C-alpha positions as CSV (number, residue, x, y, z in Angstrom):
1,M,5.7,23.1,62.4
2,S,6.1,24.9,65.7
3,K,3.8,24.4,68.6
4,L,2.6,28.0,68.4
5,A,2.1,27.6,64.7
6,K,-0.1,24.5,65.3
7,L,-2.1,26.7,67.8
8,A,-2.5,29.2,65.0
9,K,-4.0,26.4,62.8
10,K,-6.6,26.0,65.4
11,G,-7.3,29.7,65.5
12,A,-6.1,29.8,69.2
13,V,-3.7,32.7,68.6
14,K,-5.9,35.7,69.1
15,R,-3.6,38.6,70.1
16,V,-0.3,39.6,68.5
17,Q,0.7,42.9,70.2
18,T,3.3,45.4,69.0
19,W,5.7,47.5,71.2
20,F,7.5,50.0,69.1
21,W,8.7,52.3,71.9
22,N,12.3,52.5,73.2
23,R,10.9,52.6,76.8
24,P,9.2,49.9,78.8
25,P,5.4,50.0,79.0
26,T,3.6,52.0,81.7
27,E,1.3,50.2,84.2
28,I,-1.8,50.7,82.0
29,E,0.2,49.8,78.8
30,N,1.4,46.6,80.4
31,I,-2.2,45.3,80.2
32,S,-1.9,45.3,76.4
33,V,1.3,43.2,76.3
34,N,0.8,40.9,79.3
35,N,-2.3,39.4,77.6
36,A,-0.7,38.8,74.2
37,D,0.5,35.5,72.7
38,I,3.2,37.3,70.7
39,I,4.8,40.7,70.9
40,L,6.6,42.5,67.9
41,V,9.3,44.9,69.1
42,T,11.5,47.5,67.4
43,F,14.0,48.0,70.3
44,P,14.7,44.4,71.5
45,V,18.3,45.3,72.7
46,T,17.4,48.6,74.3
47,L,14.7,46.8,76.3
48,Q,16.4,43.5,76.8
49,D,15.5,43.2,80.5
50,W,11.9,43.8,79.8
51,V,12.1,41.4,76.8
52,H,13.5,38.7,79.1
53,R,10.6,39.1,81.5
54,Q,8.1,38.7,78.8
55,R,9.7,35.5,77.5
56,A,9.9,34.1,81.1
57,S,6.2,34.6,81.4
58,G,5.6,32.5,78.2
59,I,5.0,35.3,75.7
60,K,7.0,35.1,72.4
61,V,8.9,38.2,71.5
62,L,9.9,38.8,67.9
63,P,12.4,41.6,67.0
64,Y,11.8,43.8,64.0
65,V,14.0,43.4,60.9
66,S,13.6,44.3,57.2
67,F,15.3,43.5,53.9
68,Y,14.1,46.7,52.5
69,K,16.2,49.3,54.3
70,T,19.6,49.7,55.8
71,P,21.2,52.2,58.2
72,E,24.4,54.2,58.1
73,L,25.2,54.1,61.8
74,A,27.3,57.3,61.9
75,K,24.4,59.4,60.6
76,L,21.6,58.0,62.8
77,Q,19.9,60.2,65.3
78,E,19.3,59.5,69.0
79,E,16.1,60.4,70.9
80,K,15.5,60.1,74.6
81,E,12.0,58.8,74.0
82,R,10.9,57.3,70.6
83,F,8.1,55.4,69.0
84,D,8.7,54.0,65.5
85,W,7.9,50.9,63.5
86,G,11.2,50.2,61.9
87,N,13.3,53.3,62.1
88,P,15.2,52.6,65.4
89,S,17.5,55.1,66.9
90,R,21.3,55.1,66.8
91,Q,21.9,53.2,70.0
92,E,19.6,50.4,69.2
93,C,21.1,49.9,65.8
94,I,24.7,49.9,67.1
95,Q,23.8,47.2,69.7
96,N,21.3,45.2,67.6
97,P,23.1,42.4,65.7
98,F,20.9,42.6,62.6
99,W,21.2,46.4,62.0
100,R,24.9,46.2,62.8
101,A,25.4,43.5,60.2
102,V,23.5,45.3,57.4
103,A,24.9,48.8,58.2
104,T,26.3,50.6,55.2
105,D,29.1,52.5,56.9
106,N,31.7,50.2,55.2
107,H,29.4,49.1,52.4
108,P,28.1,52.0,50.4
109,E,27.3,49.5,47.6
110,W,24.4,48.2,49.7
111,R,22.5,51.5,49.3
112,A,19.9,51.6,46.5
113,R,20.2,54.5,44.1
114,D,18.0,56.0,41.5
115,E,18.8,56.6,37.8
116,K,20.5,59.9,38.7
117,G,22.7,58.1,41.3
118,D,21.0,59.6,44.2
119,I,20.4,57.4,47.3
120,R,16.9,56.2,47.6
121,Q,15.1,56.6,50.9
122,P,12.6,54.1,52.3
123,F,9.1,55.5,51.5
124,G,10.6,59.0,51.3
125,H,10.1,59.9,54.9
126,Y,12.8,58.2,56.9
127,D,15.3,59.9,59.2
128,A,18.8,60.8,58.1
129,G,21.0,57.7,57.8
130,W,18.4,55.3,56.3
131,S,18.4,54.2,52.7
132,M,16.7,51.5,50.6
133,S,18.7,48.4,50.4
134,T,19.9,46.4,47.3
135,P,18.7,42.7,47.5
136,L,20.4,41.8,44.3
137,V,23.8,42.2,45.9
138,K,24.9,38.9,47.3
139,S,27.1,40.4,50.1
140,Y,24.0,42.3,51.4
141,R,21.9,39.2,51.4
142,D,24.6,37.3,53.2
143,A,24.8,40.2,55.8
144,C,21.0,39.8,56.4
145,L,21.3,36.1,57.1
146,Q,24.2,36.7,59.4
147,G,22.2,39.3,61.3
148,I,19.2,36.9,61.7
149,E,21.5,34.1,62.8
150,A,23.0,36.4,65.5
151,L,19.5,37.4,66.7
152,M,18.5,33.8,67.0
153,K,21.8,32.9,68.8
154,S,20.9,35.7,71.3
155,G,17.8,33.8,72.3
156,C,15.1,35.4,70.2
157,D,11.8,33.5,69.7
158,G,11.8,34.3,65.9
159,I,11.7,37.3,63.6
160,F,9.2,39.9,62.5
161,L,10.0,40.7,58.9
162,D,8.6,44.0,57.7
163,N,8.2,45.4,54.1
164,F,7.9,41.9,52.7
165,F,8.4,41.9,48.8
166,L,8.3,45.7,48.4
167,Q,11.4,45.9,46.4
168,G,9.8,44.2,43.4
169,N,7.1,46.9,43.2
170,P,7.3,48.9,40.0
171,A,7.2,52.0,42.1
172,H,10.7,51.2,43.3
173,H,12.4,50.9,39.9
174,G,16.1,51.2,39.6
175,L,17.0,48.1,41.5
176,G,16.7,45.6,38.6
177,S,13.7,44.0,37.1
178,G,10.8,43.3,39.5
179,A,11.0,39.5,38.8
180,E,14.8,39.5,39.6
181,V,14.2,41.4,42.9
182,D,11.2,39.3,43.9
183,Q,13.2,36.1,43.4
184,A,16.1,37.4,45.4
185,I,13.7,38.4,48.3
186,R,12.0,35.0,48.1
187,S,15.2,33.1,48.3
188,L,16.4,35.3,51.1
189,T,13.2,34.7,53.1
190,I,13.3,31.0,52.7
191,E,17.0,30.9,53.8
192,A,16.1,33.1,56.8
193,A,13.2,30.9,57.7
194,E,15.4,27.8,57.7
195,I,17.9,29.6,60.1
196,I,15.0,30.7,62.4
197,H,13.3,27.3,62.6
198,N,16.5,25.3,62.9
199,Y,17.5,27.3,66.0
200,K,14.3,26.6,67.9
201,P,11.5,24.1,67.2
202,N,8.9,26.6,68.2
203,A,10.5,29.7,66.6
204,I,8.3,32.0,64.6
205,L,8.6,33.9,61.3
206,C,6.0,36.7,61.0
207,T,6.0,38.8,57.8
208,N,4.2,42.1,57.2
209,G,2.8,42.8,53.8
210,S,2.3,41.1,50.4
211,D,-0.2,38.6,51.6
212,D,-1.1,38.0,48.0
213,V,2.4,36.6,47.4
214,I,2.0,34.2,50.4
215,K,-1.4,33.0,49.3
216,H,-0.2,32.0,45.8
217,D,3.2,30.6,46.8
218,K,3.1,27.1,48.3
219,E,6.7,27.3,49.6
220,M,6.1,30.7,51.2
221,K,3.0,29.3,52.9
222,S,5.1,26.4,54.4
223,V,7.9,28.6,55.9
224,I,5.9,31.6,57.2
225,D,3.9,31.1,60.5
226,F,2.0,34.4,60.6
227,Y,1.6,37.3,58.2
228,A,0.5,40.8,59.4
229,S,-2.0,42.8,57.3
230,E,-1.2,46.3,58.5
231,S,-4.0,48.8,58.0
232,M,-6.1,46.1,56.5
233,I,-9.5,46.8,58.0
234,F,-9.8,50.3,59.5
235,S,-6.8,52.5,60.1
236,W,-5.2,55.9,60.3
237,A,-7.2,58.8,58.8
238,W,-9.7,56.8,57.0
239,D,-13.2,58.0,57.9
240,L,-14.8,54.6,56.6
241,S,-16.6,56.3,53.8
242,F,-14.8,54.1,51.3
243,L,-16.9,51.2,52.6
244,Y,-20.2,53.0,52.2
245,T,-20.2,52.7,48.4
246,G,-18.2,49.6,47.9
247,W,-18.7,47.5,51.0
248,P,-19.6,44.2,49.3
249,A,-16.3,44.2,47.2
250,Q,-14.3,45.5,50.2
251,W,-15.6,42.9,52.6
252,A,-15.1,40.1,50.0
253,H,-11.5,41.4,49.8
254,Y,-11.1,41.0,53.6
255,Q,-12.7,37.5,53.5
256,S,-10.4,36.5,50.6
257,H,-7.4,37.2,53.0
258,A,-9.0,35.3,55.9
259,W,-7.1,32.3,57.2
260,H,-8.6,28.8,57.0
261,A,-7.3,25.8,58.8
262,G,-4.5,24.0,56.9
263,E,-4.1,26.8,54.3
264,G,-0.9,28.5,55.4
265,P,-0.1,31.1,58.0
266,Q,-2.6,32.8,60.2
267,P,-3.1,36.5,59.3
268,V,-2.7,39.1,61.9
269,V,-4.8,42.3,61.6
270,I,-2.9,45.5,62.7
271,P,-5.1,48.6,62.5
272,Y,-4.5,51.8,64.3
273,L,-7.4,52.9,66.5
274,G,-8.8,56.3,67.2
275,F,-8.6,57.7,63.6
276,S,-12.1,56.9,62.4
277,G,-14.1,59.6,64.2
278,R,-15.7,57.2,66.6
279,A,-15.3,56.8,70.3
280,L,-12.1,54.8,70.8
281,R,-13.9,52.0,72.7
282,E,-16.3,51.4,69.8
283,D,-13.5,51.5,67.3
284,A,-11.5,48.9,69.3
285,Y,-14.4,46.4,69.6
286,T,-15.4,46.9,66.0
287,V,-12.0,45.9,64.6
288,M,-11.7,43.1,67.1
289,A,-15.1,41.7,66.2
290,A,-14.3,41.8,62.5
291,A,-10.9,40.1,62.9
292,W,-12.1,37.3,65.1
293,I,-15.1,36.6,62.9
294,L,-12.6,36.0,60.1
295,G,-10.4,33.9,62.2
296,M,-7.5,36.4,62.3
297,A,-5.2,37.3,65.2
298,F,-5.8,40.9,66.4
299,S,-3.4,43.8,67.3
300,D,-4.2,47.4,67.8
301,G,-0.6,48.7,67.4
302,G,-0.8,49.8,71.0
303,T,-3.1,52.7,70.1
304,A,-6.0,51.8,72.4
305,A,-3.6,52.1,75.4
306,N,-1.6,55.1,74.0
307,L,-2.6,57.2,71.0
308,S,0.4,59.4,71.3
309,G,2.9,57.2,69.6
310,V,1.0,56.7,66.3
311,A,-0.1,60.4,66.4
312,G,3.4,61.6,66.9
313,F,4.7,59.4,64.1
314,A,1.9,60.6,61.7
315,K,2.7,64.3,62.7
316,R,6.3,63.8,61.8
317,H,5.5,62.1,58.5
318,K,2.4,63.8,57.3
319,S,2.5,62.0,53.9
320,F,2.4,58.5,55.5
321,Q,-0.9,56.8,55.2
322,G,-3.0,59.9,55.6
323,G,-0.8,61.5,58.2
324,A,-2.2,63.6,61.0
325,Q,-4.0,66.3,58.9
326,T,-7.3,64.4,58.7
327,A,-6.9,62.1,61.7
328,L,-9.5,62.9,64.3
329,L,-8.1,61.0,67.2
330,F,-11.5,61.1,68.8
331,Q,-11.8,59.6,72.3
332,A,-15.0,60.3,74.1
333,D,-14.6,58.1,77.1
334,N,-13.9,59.3,80.7
335,E,-13.3,55.8,81.9
336,H,-10.5,54.9,79.6
337,D,-8.4,52.8,81.9
338,K,-11.4,50.7,83.1
339,W,-12.5,49.5,79.8
340,L,-9.0,49.0,78.5
341,E,-8.4,46.4,81.2
342,D,-11.6,44.7,80.1
343,F,-10.6,44.9,76.4
344,Y,-7.1,43.5,76.7
345,R,-8.2,40.6,79.0
346,L,-11.2,39.6,77.0
347,D,-11.0,35.9,75.9
348,L,-14.0,34.4,74.1
349,G,-12.5,30.9,74.1
350,E,-12.5,28.7,71.0
351,P,-14.8,29.5,68.0
352,I,-17.9,27.3,67.6
353,G,-18.3,26.6,63.9
354,E,-17.8,28.9,61.0
355,G,-19.1,32.5,60.7
356,Q,-22.7,33.1,59.6
357,E,-24.2,35.8,57.4
358,I,-27.5,37.3,58.5
359,Q,-29.1,40.3,56.7
360,A,-25.6,40.9,55.1
361,C,-24.1,41.1,58.6
362,L,-21.5,38.6,59.9
363,L,-21.8,36.7,63.2
364,R,-19.7,34.0,64.8
365,H,-20.2,32.1,68.1
366,F,-17.4,31.4,70.6
367,E,-17.4,29.3,73.8
368,K,-17.9,32.5,76.0
369,G,-19.8,34.8,73.7
370,V,-20.4,36.1,70.2
371,C,-18.9,38.6,67.7
372,L,-21.1,40.5,65.2
373,F,-20.1,42.9,62.4
374,N,-22.2,45.1,60.1
375,P,-20.1,45.9,57.0
376,T,-23.0,47.8,55.3
377,P,-24.0,51.5,55.3
378,E,-27.4,50.6,56.9
379,L,-28.6,50.3,60.5
380,K,-29.4,46.6,61.2
381,Q,-31.0,44.7,64.0
382,I,-29.7,41.1,64.3
383,T,-31.2,38.6,66.7
384,V,-28.6,36.2,68.3
385,K,-30.5,32.9,68.9
386,N,-29.9,30.0,71.3
387,W,-28.3,32.2,73.9
388,S,-27.5,30.2,77.0
389,G,-28.2,32.1,80.2
390,T,-30.4,35.0,81.1
391,T,-28.0,37.9,80.7
392,A,-25.7,39.3,77.9
393,Y,-23.1,42.0,78.3
394,E,-22.2,44.2,75.3
395,H,-18.7,45.4,75.5
396,A,-18.5,48.3,73.0
397,C,-21.1,50.2,74.8
398,G,-20.7,48.7,78.3
399,V,-24.3,47.8,78.8
400,N,-26.4,44.7,79.5
401,V,-28.7,43.5,76.7
402,D,-32.1,41.9,77.3
403,V,-32.4,38.2,76.8
404,R,-35.9,37.1,75.7
405,S,-36.6,33.4,75.4
406,G,-33.0,32.6,74.6
407,E,-32.7,35.4,72.0
408,V,-30.7,38.6,72.2
409,P,-31.6,41.5,70.0
410,V,-28.6,43.6,68.9
411,W,-28.6,46.9,67.0
412,L,-25.7,47.3,64.7
413,P,-24.9,50.8,63.2
414,P,-23.2,51.0,59.9
415,L,-19.6,49.6,59.8
416,T,-19.7,48.7,63.4
417,G,-18.9,45.6,65.4
418,R,-20.2,44.2,68.6
419,V,-18.9,41.6,71.2
420,L,-21.3,40.0,73.6
421,T,-20.4,37.8,76.6
422,H,-22.4,35.9,79.2
423,G,-22.9,37.4,82.6
424,K,-24.3,40.6,84.1
425,N,-21.1,42.5,83.4
426,N,-17.4,41.9,82.9
427,E,-16.1,43.3,86.2
């Protein structure tokens, strides 16, 4: 097990940031990545100088790959500035050893086709030149492994594997039986993990999606270090109303995916902030509080620092996870950069004990503060007891809270989280 994976077992890995732009971060965006333990990147070759600097500072950088889709290099588009999860532009794919290895220009048999013989697109919204892959074809699987080996040879710290186990989904019929495809992806993932971990003792395999598969597969648990749960808590155009009627079941679902020491990879929550109709600052601390109470690593997909990337992506692909038609992108905060610095540098230290449930709300103590989350549709007042010190600072609202005889009263609106730390303020 890698050193970083061992830290994950202790719950010490708290931030796994993403960088899906083909440009380096701006000064304010740098705060989001400079305070991360791990960064997931879509354009590792385009940004190789920046990537090297991150590694030199001790941050692990994982390039994006997928066994679900494959490019035809000759048809890919190039954009001067681009934000995308896993649809990199032409120049990146030409230089990136993984995408070059799995390119279909000379291997049309690697493109998945439907019953009519038409090429299948990933999710139905990708740019020209992308198609679904065929994991049952051995030469394609071999190409994937060659590409991953080439990335590791180039000095990568590991791999971020997206679209985990999607091919076996009945919605993607035409590739063979779901069981056949799942077994092919399972074997391919295990072989890829062996390559990754053999190259570096502290290399990381992080997967995105299908956490149910990981939870119930002992071998998958042993080879995967982290798994990302994209859109798991609050995300995109959701207005949170789905929790008002079914919050007990929904919160039980979140808890069932929570990581516990010694039980496999640590989960990473990747929501996209600014789509819930609340002020961005409150949205950010709500999701962070919920994630850290559950012991999950946290990422905001870069949307606290820069909403334009996800908004632009959603606008181009309106059918994708709600798109932009109902996304409110509400940001009522005229001191954005000031609280962002506080947000990205916040470190509560190690957790103290397990989470507690008080009046159907969740609370967890840390060395330097406390996280609270109200998953109910009702306004709650929770008293944090045994508070050491005479002051408490509440980050979501940026205010000091009175401490009375070692007790801190906190009001929690519905579906809202709070983070409190010691001290008059966090400046």
